C-alpha positions, -999 to 999 in steps of 0.1 A, spaced: -268 201 -384 -291 174 -370 -265 146 -380 -236 165 -364 -254 164 -330 -256 126 -332 -219 124 -341 -209 145 -312 -231 125 -288 -216 92 -303 -181 105 -299 -187 117 -263 -201 82 -254 -170 65 -270 -146 89 -252 -164 84 -219 -163 46 -223 -126 47 -232 -119 69 -202 -137 45 -178 -119 16 -193 -85 33 -190 -91 42 -154 -102 7 -145 -73 -10 -163 -47 13 -147 -62 10 -112 -67 47 -109 -97 44 -86 -98 41 -48 -101 8 -31 -101 22 5 -100 54 25 -82 57 58 -88 89 77 -92 108 45 -61 91 29 -70 74 -4 -56 39 -12 -57 34 -49 -62 0 -65 -29 3 -84 -10 6 -52 -27 -24 -37 -20 -44 -69 17 -34 -68 21 -44 -32 1 -76 -37 22 -86 -67 54 -81 -48 41 -101 -19 29 -129 -42 63 -130 -59 81 -131 -26 60 -160 -13 62 -179 -45 100 -177 -45 103 -184 -8 82 -215 -11 93 -225 -45 58 -224 -59 49 -254 -39 25 -256 -10 7 -223 -18 -29 -225 -8 -56 -220 -35 -69 -188 -20 -35 -172 -16 -43 -143 -39 -73 -132 -17 -54 -137 15 -24 -117 2 -47 -89 -9 -63 -89 26 -29 -89 44 -14 -63 20 -43 -39 24 -41 -43 61 -4 -35 60 -10 -4 38 -36 8 63 -11 3 91 16 22 71 -7 51 66 -16 53 103 21 51 112 31 77 87 4 101 99 14 97 135 51 101 128 42 133 108 22 146 137 51 139 162 80 152 141 64 174 115 84 180 83 114 161 97 99 127 86 118 126 53 151 136 69 147 110 97 138 83 72 167 92 49 192 90 77 178 57 88 181 43 53 216 58 49 227 32 75 220 3 51 252 -15 44 244 -29 10 251 -9 -22 223 2 -45 234 -25 -70 233 -53 -44 199 -40 -32 186 -38 -67 196 -74 -74 181 -86 -41 149 -67 -45 145 -79 -81 152 -115 -71 129 -116 -41 101 -92 -49 103 -85 -86 108 -48 -79 136 -24 -88 154 -7 -60 133 25 -61 101 5 -59 115 -17 -31 125 14 -12 91 30 -16 71 -2 -8 92 -18 18 121 2 32 105 36 38 74 22 56 97 -1 77 119 28 86 89 49 96 76 20 117 110 17 135 112 55 140 77 57 155 83 26 177 115 42 191 96 75 197 68 57 215 93 36 235 109 68 248 75 79 260 70 45 276 42 35 252 40 0 238 40 3 200 17 -28 193 -8 -16 219 -7 19 204 -12 5 168 -42 -16 179 -58 14 196 -52 37 166 -66 10 142 -98 7 162 -102 45 164 -95 51 127 -121 57 100 -116 30 73 -139 25 44 -132 -3 19 -149 -2 -15 -145 -38 -26 -172 -63 -17 -148 -92 -9 -130 -73 18 -142 -54 49 -129 -35 78 -137 -52 112 -127 -22 133 -92 -35 138 -82 -54 106 -91 -62 71 -112 -94 68 -123 -115 39 -161 -116 34 
């Protein structure tokens, strides 16, 4: 009976360690919180990898600064934060019509899914669905909100700066911090 207790404790420690390892490898932990919206590390890694692949292909791998990884992580996290703020505002303004409006905006694309898939894979290293999720949908939401604000005679960039400064952003990594209006490298 006494030995079974130690085996159970040992197995619990091993299971806990494997769980922590799995969570950290998969990126299933938050890197930031924006107005109660969690940004997971896996999302930042996916966005950053696509940006890195794009810049590597665009510049041919030459002329990339040494600290490009950190700068891309910073810029990517800043863009994800903007996307969340834009999505939240668009949802506030149009309610449950966001998905329909985005779908109609994306429907206007002239390229076929096969052409888009090839282009997304060549430029970003993403399949079409990932490209749509990471690039097209946030861009469509940005354009829709910019149009809505323009109708109300509100400058989109000024609105975005104001919302960014009023937002609650907490970053959980020691190398990046929120300045009140953008992500900065420490």
